[in-house]
C-alpha positions as CSV (number, residue, x, y, z in Angstrom):
1,M,7.9,31.4,43.1
2,S,8.1,28.2,41.1
3,D,4.2,28.1,40.8
4,F,4.3,31.5,39.3
5,T,6.8,30.5,36.5
6,E,4.9,27.5,35.8
7,F,1.5,29.5,35.6
8,A,3.5,31.8,33.2
9,Q,4.7,29.3,31.1
10,Q,1.3,27.6,30.8
11,N,-0.2,31.1,30.0
12,V,2.2,32.7,27.5
13,L,-0.5,34.3,25.5
14,L,-2.0,35.9,28.5
15,F,1.2,37.4,29.7
16,L,1.8,38.6,26.0
17,A,-1.4,40.2,26.0
18,L,-0.7,41.9,29.4
19,F,2.6,43.1,28.2
20,A,1.0,44.5,25.0
21,I,-1.6,46.5,26.9
22,V,0.8,48.0,29.4
23,G,3.1,48.8,26.3
24,M,0.2,50.7,24.6
25,L,-0.9,52.6,27.7
26,V,2.8,53.7,28.4
27,G,3.6,54.4,25.0
28,S,0.2,56.8,24.4
29,E,1.3,58.6,27.4
30,V,4.7,59.1,26.3
31,L,3.7,60.1,22.8
32,R,1.1,62.6,24.6
33,R,4.1,64.1,26.5
34,M,6.4,64.2,23.3
35,R,3.7,66.2,21.4
36,G,3.3,68.7,24.3
37,I,-0.4,67.9,24.6
38,N,-2.0,69.3,27.9
39,T,-4.9,67.4,29.5
40,V,-7.6,68.6,31.8
41,N,-10.1,66.7,33.8
42,A,-13.8,67.6,33.7
43,T,-13.6,69.8,36.8
44,E,-10.5,71.6,35.3
45,A,-12.3,72.0,32.2
46,L,-15.3,73.5,33.8
47,R,-13.1,76.0,35.5
48,L,-11.4,77.0,32.2
49,M,-14.9,77.6,30.6
50,N,-16.2,79.7,33.6
51,D,-12.9,81.7,34.4
52,Q,-11.2,82.0,31.0
53,D,-14.2,81.7,28.6
54,A,-12.6,78.5,27.0
55,W,-13.9,77.1,23.9
56,M,-15.1,73.5,24.1
57,V,-14.8,71.6,20.6
58,D,-16.4,68.4,20.0
59,I,-14.8,66.4,17.4
60,R,-17.3,63.5,17.2
61,D,-19.4,63.2,14.1
62,A,-22.7,65.4,13.9
63,G,-24.8,62.2,14.8
64,D,-23.2,61.5,18.0
65,Y,-23.1,65.3,18.8
66,K,-26.9,65.5,18.4
67,I,-27.3,62.7,20.8
68,G,-25.5,64.7,23.6
69,H,-22.7,67.2,23.9
70,I,-21.2,69.5,26.3
71,P,-23.2,72.8,26.5
72,Q,-21.7,75.5,24.1
73,A,-19.6,73.0,22.6
74,R,-18.8,73.6,18.7
75,N,-19.0,70.5,16.6
76,L,-15.9,70.4,14.6
77,P,-15.7,66.6,13.4
78,L,-12.2,65.5,13.2
79,A,-12.5,64.6,9.5
80,T,-13.1,68.3,8.7
81,L,-11.0,69.9,11.4
82,K,-7.9,70.8,9.1
83,E,-10.3,72.8,6.8
84,R,-12.0,74.5,9.5
85,L,-9.1,75.7,11.5
86,S,-9.9,79.4,10.7
87,E,-13.0,78.9,13.1
88,L,-10.8,78.0,16.0
89,A,-8.4,81.1,15.3
90,K,-11.3,83.3,16.2
91,A,-10.7,82.2,20.0
92,G,-7.8,84.3,20.1
93,D,-5.9,83.7,23.3
94,K,-8.9,81.8,25.0
95,P,-8.4,78.1,25.9
96,I,-9.6,75.6,23.5
97,I,-10.5,72.3,25.2
98,V,-10.9,69.4,22.5
99,Y,-13.0,66.2,23.4
100,C,-14.1,63.1,21.8
101,G,-16.0,60.0,22.8
102,A,-13.1,58.3,24.9
103,G,-10.2,61.1,25.1
104,S,-7.7,59.4,22.7
105,T,-8.7,60.8,19.3
106,A,-8.8,64.3,21.2
107,Q,-5.0,64.1,21.6
108,S,-4.5,63.8,17.9
109,A,-6.7,66.8,17.2
110,C,-4.8,68.7,19.8
111,A,-1.5,67.9,17.8
112,L,-3.1,69.0,14.6
113,L,-4.2,72.3,16.1
114,K,-0.4,72.9,17.8
115,K,0.9,72.3,14.6
116,N,-1.2,74.9,13.0
117,N,-0.1,77.5,15.5
118,I,-3.0,77.3,17.8
119,A,-1.1,77.0,21.1
120,N,-3.7,77.3,24.1
121,V,-5.1,73.7,23.4
122,Y,-6.3,71.1,26.1
123,S,-7.5,67.6,25.7
124,L,-10.4,66.5,27.9
125,S,-9.0,63.5,29.7
126,G,-11.7,60.7,29.2
127,G,-13.7,62.5,26.6
128,L,-17.3,62.9,27.1
129,P,-17.8,60.0,29.3
130,A,-15.5,61.6,32.0
131,W,-17.6,64.7,31.8
132,L,-20.7,62.6,32.5
133,D,-19.1,60.7,35.3
134,A,-18.5,64.1,36.8
135,N,-22.2,64.7,36.9
136,L,-21.8,67.7,34.7
137,P,-24.6,68.9,32.3
138,V,-25.1,67.7,28.7
139,S,-27.0,69.4,25.9
140,R,-29.1,67.4,23.6
141,N,-30.5,68.6,20.3
142,K,-34.4,68.4,20.1
143,K,-36.2,66.7,17.4
144,P,-38.0,69.0,15.2
């Protein structure tokens, strides 16, 4: 045990970084739960798309969307999302699954949608990379 204490004393910055990272991870999960944001993995998202005709919403910018996106996803960049809420109201009671490049920004977008009375909202856990890791298809815009 004294070896561990000595190691910790000699590597204070390393331990501070560890505690900061753990704190951010725990904090983001607590914030997600406080906001009431539901998350789905790629398989669950696909099931919602097939069974309930869920809408996929890509909040990345148009350039990233053109490089590759989930088939039938609507591109509503986060910067314009608030102005384009009426487009999502057309979904009615259908689930709306929001995704981004990593998964964290989508949670903020979901909170915005919930705040504006769009209730059936989910965040794709892990974003587009999680979709790709599940070997699910991606659409790419063809060059003219």
